[in-house]
C-alpha positions, -999 to +999 in steps of 0.1 A: +561-013-215+565+010-184+547+000-152+536+036-148+534+062-176+522+098-171+518+124-199+510+160-193+491+151-161+472+179-143+452+181-111+429+208-098+403+210-071+371+230-074+352+245-045+322+265-056+338+289-081+373+287-067+397+265-087+430+254-070+456+239-094+479+215-077+498+196-104+509+210-138+520+190-169+535+160-151+553+137-175+574+107-165+575+069-166+586+043-141+596+008-151+592-025-132+618-030-105+627+007-101+632+025-068+622+061-073+619+089-047+594+117-053+609+145-033+597+180-025+588+204+004+554+205+021+528+218-003+547+208-034+521+184-047+540+152-041+514+135-019+486+145-043+507+129-071+511+097-050+474+095-044+468+097-081+494+070-088+479+048-061+443+051-074+432+071-044+424+102-065+419+110-102+438+134-124+418+162-141+439+164-172+465+145-192+469+107-192+479+080-167+486+044-179+492+016-154+506-016-170+493-003-203+458+004-190+443+039-194+433+047-158+408+073-168+387+046-185+385+024-154+354+025-130+357+032-093+352-005-087+379-015-111+403+010-095+394-004-060+402-039-072+435-028-088+444-009-056+438-040-035+456-064-058+484-044-073+493-016-048+509-017-014+509+014+009+532+023+037+522+055+055+539+078+080+513+071+107+514+033+102+476+030+099+475-003+119+444-016+136+446-011+174+440-039+198+447-063+170+477-087+167+506-081+144+497-112+124+460-102+120+470-067+108+492-082+080+466-109+071+438-084+066+443-076+029+443-113+021+408-117+036+395-099+005+409-126-017+380-151-020+400-182-030+422-182+001+414-200+033+426-190+068+455-214+070+469-201+037+463-165+048+481-169+081+510-188+065+515-159+040+513-133+067+538-151+089+561-155+059+563-117+051+565-108+088+595-131+091+611-115+060+611-081+077+625-094+110+593-098+130+587-135+131+590-133+169+562-106+172+533-124+155+510-125+185+519-091+200+493-064+198+503-033+179+504-012+211+530-036+225+557-029+198+580+000+190+575+026+163+601+010+141+584-024+145+551-008+137+565+005+104+579-030+096+544-044+102+531-018+077+557-029+052+547-065+057+511-057+052+520-038+020+539-069+008+514-096+016+494-094-017+527-094-037+518-061-053+532-046-085+543-015-067+548-003-031+542+033-022+559+046+009+547+080+020+572+096+045+578+062+060+604+075+085+586+106+096+575+092+130+607+072+137+640+079+154+670+079+132+681+043+139+646+029+132+643+051+101+676+037+087+663+002+093+631+009+075+649+024+045+673-006+043+643-030+043+628-010+014+661-011-004+664-049+002+629-054-012+639-034-043+670-055-047+647-086-047+627-071-076+600-051-060+591-017-075+593+010-048+580+046-050+590+067-020+575+101-012+596+122+011+609+157+019+642+145+033+673+143+011+689+117+034+659+093+029+656+100-008+691+088-014+683+052-007+665+052-040+682+049-074+664+079-090+649+111-076+620+131-091+620+166-076+586+183-074+581+220-065+549+241-068+532+212-086+558+209-113+587+185-119+620+205-117+644+176-121+644+138-127+679+123-122+697+092-110+710+093-075+747+103-077+757+090-042+733+063-032+731+052+004+735+014+005+724-010+033+752-024+053+762-059+043+751-086+068+731-062+089+707-080+113+672-068+121+664-069+158 
């Protein structure tokens, strides 16, 4: 059973009597453990598609099944619970809490899990921060670290609930080239460990860290193919 399955999915927005169609007849599936890039220029509909896949928005036509569940049949509360428990997000703008420590930023999603106590929450947050090379930055505030480190904090926060899938929306857009490569290699490493990664990007270079690229243009899929020349993380590379 696919993790994600879309059939003839459409999306439109209505404003008074004006109808704006954004997505048309989107059909594809993504299995557990895949690393897929959704690639397209600005205005292509790729971010809208990600919002639907991540339960931030709803489709207006077609069907979306997540782990076999028909998403259209779920209430807003059920979608919110799925989003918190099964989805991790990494955004271009980091979306970290200011004047808050790195550790507390990553621990935040776990505070919504009722059965966990603070010692367990902090231990898990520290574990995932160490896994992305930030074990030495736990008590730094987010305004005291670099852009590349901020994105690694965002990745750790996305990981802390051990989600079914991680969505990365233009994760290198605010980074210099070196930091961008480090972030993509972390995502690739996570995929190698079994995590499902869905990357949204307009950059060919970034998309080639995935194993498969879905090209979107004008709200339609124009191709869905394996990456022919995949970029691979350097063996033994250390994160600083």
